[in-house]
N, C-alpha and C positions, 0 to 999 in steps of 0.2 A: 363641894362648896365652891361657888364662883367667886373669883377675886373682886375686890372693890375698885382696883385700878390696874392698868397694864401699860407698859411702855408703848408709845405711839408707833415706833418703828416696827415693833413686834406685832402690834394689832393690825397695821396696814398690810403686813405680809400675811398674817393669819386669815384676813378676810379677802385676800386675793386682789388687792388694789395694785400691788406691785409684785413682780415675779420673785424677787429674792429679798431677804432681810437686809442684805448689804445695799441693795438699791433703795430701800426705804430709808436707811441711815444716810445714804448719800443725798437723797432728796431733802431730808431734814437739814443736813449741813449746808446745802445750796439755798435754803430758804424757800423751798417749794411746798412746804407743809405748814399750815396754820391750824392751831387748835384753840377753840374759843376766841377767835378773832386775833390771836397773836402768833408770831412765828414760833414754831415749836422745835426744841432740840429733840434728839432721838430718844432720850430718856424721860421726856415729859409724860406725865400720867394721863391716860384716857379713862374717863369714867362714863357710865351709862348716861345717855342724853347729851353728850358733848358733840359739838359740830366740828368736823374735821374737813379741811379743804386741802387737796393735793393736786399739783399740776403734773399730769402724766401725759407724755407724748403730745405736748403742745396744747393740751385741753385741761381745763380745771374741773375736777370732780368735787362735788359737795355731798358729804354723807353725814348722817347722824348715827352715833353708836347706840345700838339697841341692846347688844349683848357683848360681853368681853370674852375674848379668846386668847389663849396663850400659844396653842399649837395650831398649825395650819389644818384646815378642814376642807371638805368637798365644796364645790361651788354652790350646791343647793343649800347646804347649811350656812355657808358664808353669806349668801343673799338674805337669809333670815336674821342675820346679826347686825344688819345696817339698813338704814332708810336712805335711798339715793335721791337727793334733791337736785341733781345736776340738770341744768337747763338743756333742752334738746339742741343738738348740733345744727348750725345753720345749713341750709341746702348748698350743695356744691355748685360752683359755676362751671358750666361746660367749657372745656378748652376747644379752640378751633381745630378743625380736622387737620391731620398731618398729611402734607402733600408729598407724594413720592413719584418720581419720574422713572420710567423704564430705563434700565441700564442700556447704554449704547444709543439712546435716542438723540444724542447731540445736545447742543445748547438750546435753551428755549428761545423762541422768537419773542419779539417785543410784545405781541398780543398775549402769548402764553405767560410771560413774566407779569403782565398786568393782572391776568386771571389768578396767578399764584399769589400775588400780593393781596388781592381782594379776598381770597380764601384765608390768608393768614391774618387778616384784619388790619392791614397797614394802609 
């Protein structure tokens, strides 16, 4: 028989949104987890259909609980237990090329310094 509610820190760990249960508890304490639009404590109950938002690695994940789990399961089963509504990540901006001079080439000339500055975007 499936439970009617589960602790939010336990559920986050069980569906593999965080690596450890301690990390889930720490995220709750730090205010990185919201449940039904409000900040959640680690022991807050999650029910089927609840929206859970968690900030992990500088990115906010938005998920809907479709099934409740107490124990950690495989990634395939965990994916079936939630609906991921996280918006796609914005495209990365390319960094300018790193300029390296050969060792022993001496100091750059004024012209080479201007070229290097242009490459670095200055």
